[in-house]
MIKOLKE-309253 format. One line per 2 residues: number of its first residue (from 1); for each residue x, y, z of N, C-alpha, C, O, CB. Coordinates in pm, whole numbers, padded with zeros to 5 digits, always signed. Glycine has a CB too. Example, Ala and Ser with C-alpha at 12.3 -4.5 7.8 and 13.67 -1.06 7.14 Angstrom:
1> +01319 -00569 +00780 +01230 -00450 +00780 +01320 -00330 +00780 +01424 -00332 +00846 +01131 -00447 +00905; +01285 -00225 +00708 +01367 -00106 +00714 +01290 +00003 +00787 +01341 +00114 +00804 +01408 -00060 +00572
This chain:
1> -01206 +00598 +00929 -01218 +00636 +00841 -01348 +00562 +00800 -01353 +00446 +00839 -01109 +00634 +00780; -01501 +00629 +00696 -01572 +00526 +00720 -01555 +00451 +00573 -01545 +00504 +00463 -01721 +00566 +00772
3> -01554 +00298 +00612 -01539 +00219 +00466 -01647 +00214 +00413 -01744 +00253 +00479 -01491 +00080 +00462; -01672 +00152 +00248 -01764 +00197 +00146 -01706 +00026 +00138 -01590 -00016 +00133 -01745 +00354 +00017
5> -01844 -00053 +00139 -01882 -00200 +00122 -01926 -00199 -00035 -02048 -00215 -00043 -02016 -00254 +00236; -01879 -00188 -00132 -01959 -00175 -00277 -02031 -00328 -00253 -01989 -00422 -00184 -01838 -00157 -00449
7> -02191 -00316 -00359 -02244 -00445 -00334 -02233 -00459 -00549 -02263 -00379 -00638 -02445 -00446 -00217; -02203 -00535 -00550 -02266 -00584 -00678 -02278 -00511 -00802 -02215 -00508 -00908 -02385 -00616 -00654
9> -02383 -00451 -00754 -02415 -00390 -00934 -02329 -00275 -00931 -02287 -00229 -01037 -02603 -00328 -00987; -02281 -00193 -00760 -02218 -00107 -00745 -02075 -00069 -00794 -02010 +00023 -00844 -02233 -00109 -00654
11> -02067 -00180 -00753 -01932 -00211 -00900 -01890 -00267 -01003 -01787 -00235 -01062 -01847 -00243 -00890; -01990 -00388 -01048 -02072 -00341 -01206 -02075 -00211 -01264 -02081 -00183 -01384 -02221 -00360 -01203
13> -02072 -00153 -01191 -02085 +00023 -01310 -01911 +00076 -01279 -01840 +00117 -01371 -02255 +00212 -01211; -01876 +00068 -01168 -01756 +00166 -01207 -01653 +00051 -01263 -01624 +00101 -01372 -01685 +00269 -01061
15> -01601 -00037 -01257 -01580 -00128 -01331 -01645 -00283 -01440 -01645 -00404 -01419 -01522 -00137 -01260; -01691 -00201 -01548 -01769 -00298 -01663 -01707 -00426 -01660 -01791 -00490 -01596 -01759 -00244 -01823
17> -01613 -00506 -01688 -01573 -00610 -01728 -01513 -00616 -01575 -01411 -00556 -01542 -01489 -00617 -01869; -01616 -00724 -01458 -01589 -00744 -01377 -01518 -00844 -01343 -01421 -00800 -01282 -01655 -00730 -01342
19> -01514 -00933 -01349 -01500 -01066 -01325 -01335 -01081 -01415 -01322 -01188 -01474 -01653 -01164 -01389; -01281 -01037 -01421 -01129 -00993 -01465 -00951 -00913 -01315 -00947 -00802 -01262 -01197 -00833 -01596
21> -00866 -01007 -01306 -00753 -00941 -01227 -00713 -00836 -01260 -00615 -00790 -01200 -00651 -01000 -01219; -00772 -00766 -01361 -00751 -00621 -01477 -00903 -00547 -01342 -00894 -00474 -01243 -00821 -00665 -01754
23> -00994 -00596 -01392 -01116 -00477 -01301 -00997 -00511 -01117 -00913 -00429 -01080 -01394 -00585 -01291; -01020 -00607 -01061 -01025 -00586 -00926 -00906 -00490 -00878 -00898 -00428 -00772 -01021 -00722 -00858
25> -00764 -00497 -01050 -00644 -00404 -00998 -00716 -00288 -01025 -00643 -00212 -00962 -00487 -00410 -01073; -00810 -00211 -01073 -00871 -00112 -01138 -00962 -00025 -00998 -00994 +00094 -00985 -00970 -00186 -01272
27> -00984 -00155 -00902 -01087 -00088 -00784 -00998 -00070 -00653 -01017 +00009 -00560 -01233 -00201 -00744; -00903 -00158 -00668 -00807 -00146 -00571 -00712 +00002 -00572 -00660 +00061 -00477 -00720 -00273 -00592
29> -00711 +00040 -00737 -00588 +00119 -00713 -00711 +00277 -00693 -00676 +00384 -00642 -00439 +00110 -00881; -00865 +00242 -00753 -00931 +00344 -00731 -00964 +00422 -00548 -00966 +00540 -00510 -01049 +00292 -00806
31> -00989 +00275 -00464 -00983 +00314 -00346 -00882 +00371 -00291 -00893 +00449 -00197 -01008 +00238 -00289; -00761 +00333 -00350 -00613 +00326 -00313 -00586 +00547 -00296 -00538 +00617 -00207 -00494 +00210 -00493
33> -00644 +00576 -00422 -00671 +00724 -00414 -00728 +00848 -00414 -00691 +00965 -00425 -00650 +00744 -00440; -00896 +00749 -00386 -01000 +00770 -00405 -01011 +00793 -00505 -00919 +00875 -00513 -01043 +00830 -00350
35> -01041 +00790 -00577 -01083 +00809 -00775 -01247 +00780 -00783 -01266 +00741 -00898 -00985 +00648 -00908; -01336 +00782 -00733 -01502 +00765 -00773 -01564 +00681 -00691 -01680 +00642 -00707 -01534 +00706 -00914
37> -01449 +00634 -00546 -01500 +00615 -00397 -01377 +00689 -00296 -01258 +00719 -00293 -01520 +00427 -00358; -01498 +00692 -00222 -01405 +00657 -00099 -01233 +00630 -00114 -01190 +00575 -00215 -01467 +00521 -00042
39> -01162 +00664 -00028 -00997 +00699 -00035 -01033 +00566 +00093 -01091 +00616 +00190 -00905 +00912 +00012; -01010 +00424 +00106 -01013 +00363 +00167 -00904 +00225 +00178 -00910 +00113 +00128 -01120 +00365 +00155
41> -00797 +00295 +00272 -00647 +00179 +00243 -00724 +00009 +00257 -00707 -00059 +00156 -00483 +00203 +00420; -00782 -00040 +00342 -00823 -00147 +00378 -00898 -00203 +00221 -00869 -00302 +00154 -00916 -00123 +00517
43> -01013 -00085 +00196 -01040 -00165 +00048 -01006 -00179 -00034 -01045 -00261 -00117 -01101 -00161 -00009; -00889 -00078 -00044 -00757 -00073 -00162 -00756 -00220 -00175 -00831 -00281 -00252 -00581 +00000 -00108
45> -00639 -00294 -00071 -00596 -00411 -00033 -00651 -00502 -00070 -00593 -00579 -00145 -00587 -00424 +00067; -00764 -00523 -00035 -00830 -00576 -00047 -00866 -00651 -00166 -00858 -00773 -00177 -00878 -00522 -00008
47> -00917 -00548 -00275 -00931 -00554 -00403 -00758 -00596 -00492 -00743 -00636 -00607 -01005 -00399 -00438; -00659 -00569 -00395 -00544 -00594 -00454 -00496 -00771 -00447 -00430 -00842 -00524 -00444 -00492 -00381
49> -00564 -00797 -00315 -00543 -00976 -00306 -00656 -00990 -00393 -00628 -01103 -00434 -00561 -01076 -00134; -00774 -00957 -00459 -00874 -01018 -00486 -00799 -01016 -00670 -00823 -01103 -00755 -01037 -00936 -00427
51> -00734 -00927 -00685 -00679 -00874 -00847 -00533 -01000 -00839 -00472 -01027 -00942 -00609 -00635 -00858; -00505 -01048 -00737 -00372 -01125 -00771 -00457 -01275 -00747 -00398 -01360 -00813 -00210 -01086 -00650
53> -00545 -01320 -00692 -00602 -01475 -00699 -00637 -01487 -00827 -00629 -01594 -00886 -00730 -01516 -00605; -00695 -01334 -00901 -00765 -01335 -01052 -00655 -01343 -01137 -00669 -01375 -01256 -00857 -01198 -01096
55> -00515 -01311 -01074 -00419 -01374 -01185 -00364 -01275 -01241 -00311 -01287 -01351 -00479 -01458 -01293; -00367 -01131 -01159 -00274 -00997 -01170 -00167 -00964 -01160 -00138 -00858 -01105 -00289 -00926 -01114
57> -00083 -01039 -01205 +00017 -01028 -01167 +00156 -00840 -01138 +00270 -00805 -01107 +00039 -01138 -01261; +00015 -00788 -01182 +00067 -00611 -01150 +00074 -00582 -01031 +00160 -00524 -00966 -00025 -00493 -01198
59> -00088 -00657 -00991 -00147 -00626 -00882 +00002 -00635 -00734 +00021 -00545 -00651 -00294 -00751 -00877; +00078 -00758 -00743 +00120 -00813 -00652 +00275 -00636 -00602 +00315 -00587 -00497 +00170 -01011 -00720
61> +00291 -00621 -00685 +00396 -00447 -00646 +00237 -00392 -00583 +00211 -00373 -00464 +00490 -00304 -00854; +00170 -00378 -00668 +00102 -00273 -00584 +00042 -00274 -00450 +00012 -00178 -00379 +00013 -00236 -00647
63> +00029 -00417 -00425 -00021 -00439 -00307 +00109 -00440 -00184 +00086 -00424 -00064 -00105 -00576 -00324; +00255 -00464 -00248 +00362 -00447 -00134 +00356 -00319 -00144 +00432 -00258 -00069 +00511 -00510 -00144
65> +00284 -00251 -00219 +00323 -00091 -00205 +00301 +00001 -00056 +00357 +00057 +00038 +00226 -00014 -00319; +00129 -00046 -00140 +00052 -00038 -00038 -00018 -00067 +00105 -00118 -00019 +00158 +00023 -00040 -00074
67> +00094 -00189 +00154 +00102 -00252 +00268 +00238 -00139 +00307 +00178 -00085 +00400 +00122 -00437 +00258; +00347 -00079 +00304 +00406 -00017 +00361 +00341 +00041 +00459 +00373 +00049 +00578 +00458 +00043 +00297
69> +00162 +00122 +00354 +00143 +00234 +00452 +00015 +00179 +00522 -00079 +00257 +00506 +00124 +00393 +00381; -00019 +00059 +00600 -00114 +00040 +00644 -00019 -00053 +00768 +00096 -00097 +00758 -00231 -00013 +00538
71> -00120 -00063 +00890 -00058 -00144 +01016 -00107 -00256 +00980 -00148 -00271 +00864 -00096 -00107 +01170; -00113 -00378 +01091 -00079 -00489 +01056 -00217 -00560 +01076 -00265 -00660 +01023 +00044 -00538 +01129
73> -00267 -00470 +01177 -00408 -00516 +01177 -00517 -00465 +01042 -00627 -00510 +01007 -00465 -00460 +01322; -00435 -00356 +00991 -00553 -00311 +00846 -00514 -00411 +00776 -00610 -00487 +00766 -00538 -00152 +00743
75> -00385 -00468 +00700 -00361 -00518 +00628 -00398 -00684 +00670 -00374 -00772 +00587 -00244 -00466 +00599; -00451 -00715 +00789 -00541 -00842 +00847 -00681 -00888 +00830 -00732 -01000 +00825 -00545 -00832 +00968
77> -00746 -00708 +00818 -00871 -00672 +00774 -00845 -00696 +00630 -00910 -00784 +00574 -00919 -00528 +00816; -00776 -00641 +00576 -00828 -00677 +00412 -00770 -00784 +00398 -00846 -00861 +00339 -00790 -00579 +00280
79> -00708 -00816 +00413 -00712 -01051 +00327 -00793 -01068 +00432 -00735 -01158 +00492 -00520 -01218 +00331; -00882 -01042 +00490 -01008 -01160 +00582 -01093 -01087 +00494 -01056 -01135 +00387 -01054 -01158 +00794
81> -01175 -01009 +00465 -01254 -00897 +00379 -01196 -00977 +00206 -01278 -01046 +00143 -01177 -00682 +00424; -01062 -00955 +00153 -01088 -01081 +00072 -01119 -01212 +00034 -01149 -01261 -00075 -01051 -01092 +00049
83> -01102 -01275 +00181 -01116 -01448 +00174 -01242 -01413 +00162 -01290 -01457 +00057 -01069 -01569 +00308; -01315 -01353 +00225 -01514 -01374 +00244 -01527 -01321 +00094 -01629 -01362 +00039 -01633 -01238 +00399
85> -01483 -01276 +00051 -01568 -01217 -00049 -01504 -01328 -00221 -01550 -01309 -00334 -01527 -01000 -00047; -01414 -01413 -00192 -01370 -01490 -00282 -01453 -01595 -00254 -01472 -01682 -00339 -01233 -01512 -00284
87> -01518 -01599 -00117 -01523 -01763 -00089 -01724 -01736 -00061 -01780 -01808 +00022 -01386 -01839 +00103; -01790 -01647 -00127 -01887 -01611 -00189 -01907 -01553 -00324 -02003 -01489 -00367 -01923 -01554 -00122
89> -01772 -01598 -00394 -01784 -01610 -00564 -01824 -01713 -00621 -01831 -01716 -00744 -01670 -01597 -00633
């Protein structure tokens, strides 16, 4: 599966109120179902991790549900990507 790494401008176009946990939750859900972006569970988990870090409690259960469909390697990749994103912010 090809992964799409969105840049800040791409993300802002998809979710205007970017720096809220709810915005990152929305990005995670978009990637989880392939709405407006390619379906990508690793990217979805990444955005849900970021949503949780930004204080979105609703993302906790969504992330847990998504993790049930992922391998340990995929989850680890998503966690690394989220850490890198948060460190760069």
